[in-house]
Every structure is written in structure tokens, then in C-alpha cells.
C-alpha positions as CSV (number, residue, x, y, z in Angstrom):
1,M,-0.3,0.0,0.3
2,A,2.7,2.7,0.9
3,R,5.2,1.8,-2.0
4,D,1.9,2.0,-4.4
5,V,1.5,5.9,-3.3
6,L,4.9,6.9,-3.3
7,S,4.3,5.2,-7.2
8,A,1.4,6.6,-8.0
9,A,2.0,10.4,-6.7
10,W,5.4,10.0,-9.0
11,K,3.5,9.2,-12.1
12,E,2.2,12.5,-11.7
13,I,4.6,14.6,-10.8
14,S,6.3,12.5,-14.1
15,R,3.3,14.3,-16.0
16,R,4.0,17.7,-14.7
17,H,0.7,17.5,-12.7
18,F,2.6,19.3,-9.9
19,A,-0.6,19.9,-7.7
20,A,-1.7,16.7,-7.7
21,G,1.4,15.1,-6.7
22,I,1.5,16.8,-3.8
23,K,-1.6,16.4,-2.0
24,M,-1.6,12.9,-2.8
25,L,1.7,13.1,-0.7
26,S,0.4,15.8,1.6
27,A,-2.2,13.1,2.7
28,R,0.3,10.7,3.8
29,E,2.7,12.8,5.7
30,E,1.9,10.5,9.3
31,I,2.8,7.2,7.0
32,Y,6.1,8.7,5.4
33,E,7.5,10.6,8.7
34,D,11.3,9.8,8.7
35,N,10.7,8.2,5.1
36,A,13.3,10.7,2.8
37,E,12.6,9.3,-0.2
38,Y,9.1,10.7,0.2
39,Y,10.4,14.1,1.9
40,I,12.7,14.4,-1.6
41,M,9.9,13.5,-3.5
42,L,7.9,16.3,-2.6
43,G,10.6,19.3,-2.4
44,T,11.0,18.3,-6.0
45,A,7.5,18.4,-6.7
46,F,7.8,22.0,-4.8
47,L,10.7,23.0,-6.6
48,Y,8.9,22.5,-10.0
49,S,6.0,24.4,-9.1
50,G,8.2,27.1,-8.5
51,D,8.2,27.0,-4.6
52,A,11.6,27.1,-3.5
53,G,10.8,28.2,0.0
54,T,8.6,25.0,0.6
55,A,10.9,22.8,-1.5
56,A,14.1,23.6,0.7
57,G,12.8,22.6,3.8
58,Y,11.2,19.3,2.7
59,Y,15.3,18.7,1.1
60,Q,16.7,19.8,4.2
61,R,14.0,16.9,6.1
62,A,15.7,14.2,3.8
63,R,19.0,15.1,4.3
64,R,18.7,14.2,8.3
65,I,18.3,10.8,7.4
66,T,20.5,10.4,3.7
67,V,23.1,13.0,2.6
68,T,24.0,10.5,-0.4
69,N,21.1,10.9,-2.5
70,V,21.7,12.4,-5.9
71,N,18.5,13.2,-6.7
72,L,18.7,14.9,-2.9
73,L,21.7,17.0,-3.5
74,L,20.4,17.8,-7.1
75,G,17.5,19.7,-5.8
76,Q,19.8,21.2,-3.1
77,A,22.0,22.1,-5.3
78,A,19.2,24.2,-7.7
79,I,17.8,26.2,-4.8
80,Y,21.3,27.4,-3.9
81,L,22.1,28.2,-7.9
82,R,18.5,29.7,-7.7
83,R,20.0,31.8,-5.7
84,G,23.2,33.3,-7.0
85,L,25.1,31.1,-4.4
86,T,27.2,28.9,-7.2
87,D,29.9,28.2,-4.5
88,R,27.5,26.2,-3.1
89,A,25.6,24.8,-6.2
90,L,29.5,23.8,-7.3
91,D,29.8,21.8,-3.5
92,Y,26.7,19.9,-3.8
93,Y,27.7,19.2,-7.8
94,L,30.9,17.5,-6.6
95,E,28.9,15.4,-4.7
96,V,27.0,14.2,-6.7
97,L,29.7,13.2,-9.5
98,D,31.3,12.3,-6.2
99,Q,27.8,9.2,-6.3
100,E,28.0,8.7,-9.7
101,P,30.7,10.2,-11.9
102,G,28.7,10.5,-15.0
103,N,25.8,12.7,-13.8
104,K,25.0,14.1,-17.1
105,T,22.4,17.2,-14.6
106,A,25.2,18.2,-12.7
107,K,27.9,18.3,-15.4
108,K,25.4,20.4,-17.1
109,A,25.2,22.6,-14.9
110,M,28.5,23.1,-14.0
111,E,29.1,24.1,-17.4
112,F,26.5,26.2,-17.3
113,I,28.4,27.9,-14.3
114,R,31.5,28.4,-15.4
115,T,30.4,29.8,-18.6
116,N,27.4,31.6,-18.2
117,G,27.3,32.2,-13.8
118,E,26.9,35.9,-13.6
119,Y,23.3,36.5,-11.5
120,A,22.4,38.5,-14.3
121,T,22.3,35.0,-16.4
122,I,20.7,33.5,-13.6
123,C,17.8,35.6,-13.4
124,K,16.5,35.0,-16.5
125,W,17.4,31.4,-16.9
126,A,15.1,31.1,-13.2
127,D,12.6,33.9,-15.0
128,T,12.6,31.7,-18.1
129,G,11.9,28.4,-17.1
130,K,15.1,27.0,-18.9
131,L,17.0,26.6,-15.0
132,E,14.6,23.4,-14.8
133,E,17.4,21.5,-16.5
134,F,19.5,21.3,-13.5
135,Y,16.2,20.3,-11.6
136,P,16.2,16.4,-10.4
137,P,14.9,14.6,-13.4
138,L,11.5,13.8,-13.9
139,G,12.1,11.3,-16.5
140,I,9.9,11.1,-19.5
141,N,6.5,12.1,-19.3
142,S,4.1,9.8,-19.8
143,N,1.2,12.4,-21.1
144,K,3.1,13.1,-23.8
145,V,4.4,9.2,-24.8
146,I,0.8,8.5,-24.9
147,L,0.0,11.4,-27.6
148,W,2.6,10.2,-29.3
149,T,2.1,6.4,-29.3
150,A,-1.7,7.5,-30.3
151,T,-0.6,10.0,-33.1
152,A,1.4,7.1,-34.4
153,L,-1.6,4.6,-34.5
154,G,-3.6,7.2,-35.7
155,F,-1.4,7.5,-39.0
156,I,-0.9,4.7,-39.4
157,L,-4.3,3.3,-39.3
158,G,-5.9,7.0,-40.9
159,V,-3.5,8.1,-43.5
160,G,-6.6,9.1,-45.6
161,I,-7.1,11.9,-42.9
162,A,-3.6,12.7,-42.6
163,V,-3.5,13.4,-45.8
164,V,-6.3,15.3,-46.0
165,F,-5.1,17.0,-43.2
166,I,-2.0,18.1,-44.5
167,M,-3.2,19.5,-47.8
168,N,-6.1,22.2,-46.2
169,R,-3.7,22.8,-42.9
170,P,-0.2,23.6,-44.4
171,K,0.1,26.5,-42.5
172,V,-0.4,24.7,-38.6
173,D,2.9,23.4,-37.2
174,Y,2.9,21.1,-34.6
175,N,6.0,22.4,-33.1
176,R,5.1,21.5,-30.1
177,A,4.2,17.3,-29.0
178,A,4.5,15.7,-32.6
179,Q,4.1,16.6,-36.3
180,D,0.7,15.4,-37.0
181,M,-2.2,15.5,-35.2
182,P,-5.0,15.1,-37.3
183,N,-7.2,13.8,-34.1
184,L,-6.8,17.1,-32.7
185,V,-7.2,19.6,-35.8
186,L,-10.3,20.3,-37.2
187,S,-11.8,18.0,-40.4
188,K,-13.6,19.9,-43.3
189,S,-16.8,17.7,-41.8
190,D,-16.4,19.7,-38.0
191,E,-16.1,23.0,-39.6
192,K,-19.6,22.2,-42.6
193,N,-21.1,21.5,-39.2
194,A,-20.0,23.9,-36.8
195,L,-23.4,24.0,-34.4
196,A,-25.2,22.4,-32.1
197,T,-28.8,21.1,-34.6
198,D,-30.7,21.4,-30.7
199,L,-30.2,24.3,-29.2
200,S,-33.0,23.1,-26.4
201,Q,-30.6,20.3,-25.3
202,G,-28.5,22.8,-23.0
203,S,-28.1,26.4,-21.6
204,Y,-24.7,28.5,-23.6
205,N,-22.9,31.3,-21.9
206,F,-21.9,32.4,-25.5
207,I,-23.9,31.7,-29.0
208,L,-21.5,31.6,-31.8
209,S,-22.0,31.5,-36.0
210,S,-20.0,28.5,-37.5
211,K,-16.6,30.9,-38.4
212,E,-16.9,32.2,-35.1
213,V,-17.1,28.7,-34.0
214,T,-13.8,27.0,-36.0
215,E,-11.7,30.4,-35.2
216,S,-12.1,29.9,-31.5
217,Y,-10.8,26.5,-31.8
218,N,-8.1,27.3,-34.2
219,D,-6.8,29.7,-31.9
220,A,-6.9,27.2,-29.3
221,L,-4.2,25.4,-31.1
222,K,-1.9,27.9,-32.6
223,Y,-1.8,29.3,-28.3
224,F,-0.9,25.7,-27.9
225,Q,1.5,25.3,-30.0
226,V,3.9,28.1,-28.9
227,H,3.2,27.1,-25.3
228,R,0.3,29.9,-24.2
229,D,-1.5,27.6,-22.5
230,N,-4.0,30.2,-20.6
231,M,-4.9,31.6,-23.5
232,C,-5.2,28.2,-25.6
233,Q,-7.5,27.9,-21.9
234,V,-9.6,30.3,-22.6
235,E,-10.1,29.7,-26.3
236,I,-11.2,25.9,-25.2
237,N,-13.5,27.7,-22.5
238,R,-15.1,29.4,-25.2
239,V,-15.9,26.3,-27.6
240,L,-17.2,24.3,-24.4
241,V,-19.3,27.1,-23.0
242,S,-20.7,27.4,-26.6
243,N,-23.4,26.5,-29.1
244,A,-20.4,24.8,-30.8
245,S,-20.8,21.0,-32.2
246,E,-20.5,18.0,-29.9
247,S,-17.6,16.9,-32.3
248,I,-15.8,19.8,-31.7
249,K,-16.7,20.1,-27.7
250,E,-14.7,16.7,-27.7
251,K,-11.5,17.4,-29.5
252,A,-11.6,20.7,-27.4
253,K,-11.5,18.5,-24.1
254,L,-8.8,16.2,-25.4
255,L,-6.3,19.1,-25.7
256,Q,-7.5,20.5,-22.7
257,D,-5.7,17.5,-21.6
258,Y,-2.6,18.3,-22.7
259,L,-2.1,21.8,-20.9
260,E,0.5,21.9,-18.7
261,E,0.3,22.4,-15.1
262,P,2.7,26.0,-14.6
263,S,5.5,26.8,-12.1
264,F,5.6,30.8,-11.2
265,D,8.8,30.8,-13.9
266,T,7.0,29.6,-16.4
267,I,3.5,30.6,-16.5
268,S,2.3,32.8,-19.1
269,D,-0.8,35.6,-20.1
270,V,-1.5,36.1,-16.5
271,F,-5.2,37.2,-16.0
272,T,-6.6,40.1,-13.9
273,A,-9.2,39.4,-11.2
274,S,-11.4,42.2,-12.3
275,Q,-11.0,40.7,-15.8
276,I,-12.4,37.0,-14.3
277,A,-14.8,38.5,-12.4
278,K,-16.7,40.0,-15.4
279,E,-17.2,35.6,-17.6
280,P,-15.6,33.1,-14.3
281,S,-16.7,30.7,-17.0
282,L,-14.1,32.1,-19.9
283,Y,-11.4,31.5,-17.4
284,T,-12.3,28.6,-15.7
285,N,-9.0,25.7,-15.4
286,C,-6.6,28.7,-16.3
287,Y,-3.6,29.9,-14.6
288,V,-3.0,33.0,-12.3
289,V,0.2,34.1,-10.1
290,W,-1.4,36.9,-7.6
291,G,0.1,38.4,-4.9
292,G,-1.5,40.2,-1.7
293,R,-2.3,38.8,2.1
294,V,-4.4,36.6,3.9
295,S,-7.1,36.3,6.2
296,N,-9.7,34.5,8.0
297,V,-7.2,31.3,7.8
298,F,-8.6,28.0,8.6
299,E,-6.6,24.9,8.4
300,A,-7.1,21.6,8.7
301,E,-5.2,18.1,8.7
302,N,-3.9,18.3,5.6
303,S,-6.2,21.6,4.6
304,Y,-6.0,25.3,4.3
305,S,-8.6,28.0,3.3
306,C,-9.0,31.6,3.2
307,R,-9.9,35.0,2.5
308,F,-6.9,36.4,0.2
309,L,-6.8,39.8,-0.1
310,V,-5.3,39.8,-4.0
311,G,-2.8,42.8,-4.6
312,Y,-3.1,44.1,-1.0
313,E,0.7,42.9,-0.7
314,D,1.6,46.9,0.3
315,M,-1.6,47.2,3.0
316,K,-2.9,50.0,0.5
317,N,-5.6,48.8,-2.1
318,V,-7.2,45.1,-2.4
319,E,-8.3,44.5,-6.0
320,A,-10.6,41.9,-5.0
321,V,-11.1,39.5,-2.1
322,V,-11.1,35.5,-3.2
323,Q,-11.2,32.3,-1.6
324,L,-8.0,30.4,-2.2
325,D,-7.9,26.8,-0.8
326,F,-4.6,24.5,-0.6
327,D,-5.1,20.6,-0.2
328,Y,-1.9,20.7,2.0
329,L,-0.5,23.0,4.4
330,P,1.8,25.3,3.0
331,R,4.3,27.7,4.9
332,I,2.1,30.5,4.8
333,E,3.3,33.8,7.7
334,P,0.2,35.4,7.9
335,D,1.5,38.9,8.9
336,Q,3.6,39.3,5.6
337,G,3.0,39.5,1.8
338,L,3.3,36.6,-0.6
339,K,2.5,35.4,-4.5
340,V,0.6,32.9,-5.0
341,L,0.2,30.3,-8.2
342,G,-3.2,28.8,-8.3
343,K,-6.2,28.0,-10.6
344,I,-9.3,29.1,-10.9
345,E,-12.2,27.6,-10.4
346,K,-16.3,28.0,-11.2
347,D,-17.9,29.0,-8.0
348,G,-22.2,29.6,-8.5
349,N,-21.8,33.0,-10.5
350,G,-18.4,33.3,-9.2
351,F,-14.7,31.9,-8.8
352,R,-12.1,31.3,-6.4
353,L,-9.1,29.7,-6.3
354,K,-7.8,26.3,-5.8
355,G,-3.6,27.0,-4.5
356,L,-0.4,24.9,-5.8
357,A,1.9,27.3,-4.7
358,V,2.9,30.1,-2.5
359,Y,6.0,32.7,-2.6
360,Q,6.9,34.2,0.7
361,T,10.5,35.7,1.6
362,L,10.0,34.3,4.9
363,K,11.5,35.6,8.6
364,N,13.7,32.1,8.6
365,G,14.9,33.4,4.9
366,L,13.8,30.4,3.0
């Protein structure tokens, strides 16, 4: 049972579903007390989420149990590297090479420090997410393997569809996943029958024309190709809450499955609380990074809820007050400002925020 939980959590983390992995692990904290693998796994999930402070805490707990685990050493080295403390990072990378002389991650990181170790460059790499190549490796993303396998099978079994796709969509370049994904591209039949035939069978936030449906879906594909997942999600939502046909909605749901959870370093196209309040259904499942302060905090054994005062870091103006919930206990100093990485969820006619990670300059310096 215990081994199964760690395996299942690692599967989610390797798929880049960090919040799901953190939730599974956090619910087993009492069971895995003093388990180094558990702490390293949690630290790595938080590190990739952009919450280096919490990651450092879990790595430190693991270090009380073992000092030779390669992933632990790589994680701690990455934290020092993010802070620009290259001398400390090098010490850890040398420890890695003592354990594994051929470790590629350590060698690449040491070469980066040697050639690009200025603090300004480190900040730039951290901001763009490029430093993640020096984090403990997660292995192959099984979601992408599934996508590539499905694409290959689809190509083999549906050559005719692929030919039609290539002939009629020459400007679509799938540089993010596989080259040919006819299962995600609108067919001629989809475009011809883009609208639901019976509007009495549902309620719709948007009544669109055939042209608007196809344009919105194709815009979603374009945003997906350039890693603008928030903009992609907005267009997917527009299709899903509109009078689009079921076949197009099914393709929109399939595309949504391949969107990735961002970190503080990789998120783009962040929407404001006032934007989202105007049409919450359009921004459901989008991610945001907002600054503010917490109030009315309620902590349970494995959860944390509060009212989040968006924009109130400087204690001058409150842009919005949003319900914020975590499926684990984050390390938050309630009397200090913080930044939250969260996911927008529909809540009646409004919205709430599911917390994934926090960034806060804590008094203990983590």
C-alpha cells in the first residue's frame, strides 16, 4: 500500500501534474515520517512548482536521514543556483559526481556555471524556466508518450485523414508535440457542421456563428503550439460553453488534456481578478500568479483555506477578495505579503482559487 502511494504520486509528478502529486503525498505525511524518499519527492514537486522555500524545507528533512541521495543533492544544488550562490551549488554538484561520475545533470549545471554563472544570467534562466534542466530529472512525460503513440497509430490507421490534414492545413506546425495530429485538427466535416443542431438541449454562455466556433478552436491550437496555455484554455472554454457541436467540444476536451501545469517561472498570460470576475466561465482552469495577503485562515489536518486579498501586499489597495483553498498545508506567514500560484475554479456565478504553490520571503530566510 505504502509503495503504491509513492509510485502513484511519482507518476503524477512525472506527468508534470505537480499539484496532484503534492496532494497525494501530503495526505500521507504521518505514514511517511522519516522516509527520505517521501521528503525528496515532495521537495522536487515543490521545486518544479516554483515554491523553492517549501522545497528547501523538505530537502533539509531528507538530509537528516541521508546525505548521499543523488536527487536530493541535485535539488539542493538547484536551490542554491537559483539564489545565485554558485559556490555552494558547485559543492553539491561535486558531491553528485562523487556518487555518479557520469551524471549528466551535474555536468551540464557545472558547465553552465563556468560559462554563464553571472547572477543576471541566472535570474534570466530562472525567469524563463530554463534552470529546470538542472533540477532532479523527472523522466519521460508519459502524457507525451501517450500522445506520440496515439498519433503514430492514428497516422498508420488513418493515412487518408492525415493526407487531408496536410493538404488543407499547410500553415499549422505542430512543433510542441508530434508533427501530425489529425485527431486534434478540425476536419472539413467539423467545420461544415460546427454548430449544435438542437439548442433546446442545453444552456450556453455564448451563441457563436460557425465561423466564430472554428476560429476560436483554431486559435486554441495556435496558442497551444507556442506554449501559451492560458490563452489556449480561454479559447477552449469559449468553445465548451458555446453552441459548438459535440464533435468540436470533444476535440477541445482532448486538447485540454495536454495543457501543462505551469510554475512561477513558466506561467504566461496572467489575467487579473477583475477580468475573471466579468466572465468566470471563460477563465475556468486557467492559472494565475497573484500577490496579496491572507485573512480568515482555517487550517485542517491536510488542507488550508482563507480569504485572499488580491493586490494587498503593500496594504494600500485590494483588487478583489477571493476564496483560496489548498489541498495541503502551505508554509505561510499570515502577517506578510505573498504570491500565490493558483488555478481558477468556477464557484456558482463567481470563482475561487485552488492554491498550488506560494512564494514568500520568510523570516527564517527560506
